[in-house]
Each structure stands twice: as C-alpha cells, then as structure tokens.
N, C-alpha and C positions, 0 to 999 in steps of 0.2 A: 661486842659479844654476839655471836650468831644465835638467833632464837632456836629453841628446841621444840619439838612437836611429839605428842604421844605417838608411840610406834604401833598403836592399835587403832585409834579413832582419828588421829591427825590434829587434835586440839593443841593449840599452843600451850607449852608447859611453863608454869610459873611455880615458885616454891610452895604456894598455898594449895595447889591442886596436884602435887606429885603423889603418885600411888605409894602404897606402903608394902614393905616386905614383911615376912612372917615374924621377924624380930622387932617390928615397929619402926625400923629405919625407913627413910624415904627411898623410893625407887625412881631412878633418874630416867627410865625409858618410857614409863607409862603413867597416865593420869589416874586419879583416885576413882574415876568412874569406870575405868577399864580394869584396874588392878588394885586389890585391897587385901591386906593381911597375907601377902605372899601368894595370891592366886588371882586368876582372871575372874571378873565378876559375872561374865556371861559367856555361854557357848554360842558363838556366832560363826557362820561362814562369812567370807568377805562380802558377799552380796547381802547377807542379812545385816551386816554392820552398815552397809551403804543405806539400806532401807531405814534402819533405825536412826542413823545420824541425819538423814535427809529432813527430818522434822525440825532441825535447827537451822534451816536455810535463812530465816529472818536474822538470826544472830550472825551468820556468815555475811549476809548482805550489809548489816550494820557495821561490822568490823572491817570490811573490805571496800565499802562505798559502792558496791555493785547492786544490781537489782535483777537477780536471776530467779527463775522459777524453781520449784522443788525438783522437777524432772531434769532441768539443766544442772542443778546442784548434784544430783545423783551421778550424772556423767562426769562431773569434776571429780567426785570421790572415786569413781571406778578407774579413772586415769591415775589418781594419786595413791590410792591404797597399795597397789603392788610394790611401791617403793618403801613401804613401812616394814619393819622387822617382823611383826607378827604374821603378815600376809605373804612373806617370802618363803615360808615353810610349805611343804606339800600338804594338801588338805587333810590327809590321814595322820599328819604329825602336828596339827594345830594344838596348842595347849588347851586343856579343858578347864572350866571353872570348877575349882575344887574347894572353895571356901566352906568349911563345915558349918559356920553360923548361918549361911545363906539357906541351905536345905532345912536346917532346924527352924528358921523363921518361917519358911514356906509351910512346913508341917504345922507349926503353931497357929498360923493365920487360918489354915484350912480347917482346923479343929474348933474354931470359934463358933461355927454354926450360924453365921449371919444370914438372915432371910434374903433371898434373891441375889446373893453374891455368889457368882460361880467360883469354883475352885481355881486357885492360881497355880501356875506351874513355873513361874519365874519371878525374880526380883532383880531390880537394877539399882546401882548406886546413883543416888540423886542428891544434888545440893539442897541444903535446907531452905535457902531462899527461893528455890524453884517450887517447893512443895508446902511451904509454910503458909497455910491459909488462915484467914481471919474468921473467928467464930463469935457469935453473939450469945453471951450467957448473962442472965440476970441484969440486962441492960448495959452490959459492958462488952467491948470488943477486945478479944484476946487472941494471941497466937501461942501455940504450944511448942513449936519447934525452934531450934537455934538456926538462924539464917546461915551461920558460918560452919555448921556441922554437916556431915554427910549421913544419909540414911539409906537403908535398903528399902526400895519402894516400887510400886506399880500402880496402874490404873486399869480397872476393868469395868465394863458396862454393867449396869444393873439389869438383871434378868426381868423381862416383861415390860421394859420401857426403853425408849430410844434417846431420852433426854436427860438421864441421870447416870452418874458414875460413882463407883467406889474408889477412893484413894487410900493407899496403904503406905505407911511410913513406919519403919522399925529400926531399932538399934539394939545394942546388947541389954538395955534396961527396959524399954517400953515397946508396945505395939499400939499404933494409932490407926484406926480405920474411920474414915469419914465418907459422907455422901454429899454430892454436889451436882449442880447443873453445868451447862456449857460454860467454859472459861472460868470454872470455879465459883460460880454464883450460888448463893443460898447454901453455903457449906454448913453441914451439921455433923457433929461428932456422933459416930455410931458406937464406938468403943475405944477406950483408952485403958490399956491393961499393963500393969507392971509385970515383967517377966520374972519367973521363979529363979 
C-alpha cells in the first residue's frame, strides 16, 4: 500500500492523525494539524507553511536518516509543496481557516488579562504529547493534558524578558496557560480555566 501524505504540510498520513470533516468523519487528504472540524486550522501562504514546518527538521532527519540543516529543509519543502493539493490552487483561491471555535478560543485567551502576555492572533493544532508539560504541585509531578489528544495552542514570548514564554493549550472544555523557560524548563501553571 502506497503511503499517503497530508496535502497541506506533507506529513505522512496515518489513521491516528487524519484530519476531521465538519460531520466528525475522517478526512483522507489532510492531517489533524492542518484540517480540523471541516476547516483548515491556519491561514498560510505556501512560504509561510515552509517557514512553520521547517522547525520540525529534527523529526525529518530522524525519520529519513538524513542530517540536513533547517535552511536545507526549507529548500526541500519549497520543491515538494507545489505538488500538494492545497498549494496547486492560485494564491487568491487558497482555502481559509474558518473553524469557529478557533476564533472563539483566541478571543477567550485574550480576555484573560494575564500580565506580560501579549495578545495572540493565532492558534495551531498541536499534539498533546508535544505540549504536555510536567508541573510540580504539592511535591508531586503532574501532567494535565492527554498525550493522544489534539489541542489548539501557541507559544508567545513573555513581555519584558527574553528567557520566558507563555504556552497556551485549549480545547472545547478547558484553557490552559503556563509559563516556562527555554525548552520547557521550570513550567508553572498560570491559569487553568473551565470554559463556559
């Protein structure tokens, strides 16, 4: 059986990362990170998708046995993406991200009023295992997210400092904002809020 690839980002498609249609069925063309609930998860030009996906060069190298740089990986993606369904459309006809919950979550996060956290203007679909940090509470180490679930999330720098970030992870039930240092060290929960 010939392997299938996401027609937006190029990721190999397996059953557990297939995107979802508006009716909840699996979408066979796109991964969950690019297409969720019947809509694209982000408005990207092809070059913006290249820039975004280039951060995963280590994963690419691990899966292919290569050892290329981020800049070399960008060139690989620039050659590959024009063959994908999403990027064969003219720029003015590219489908837009229209997921209603995405904008709703952005608005809710921005109204939290967290000190030194800049307003966010975008959320991305992220795998739980990628954003599930360990927190230390009352002498115990805990994780709050499900490694196998997907979340709307983002990372933004903390205003006034160069070494701290805010991480945001949301779903239809909760909003989690945490603060951490480089590579997720010293993670602290800023807010965990149940959505109305």
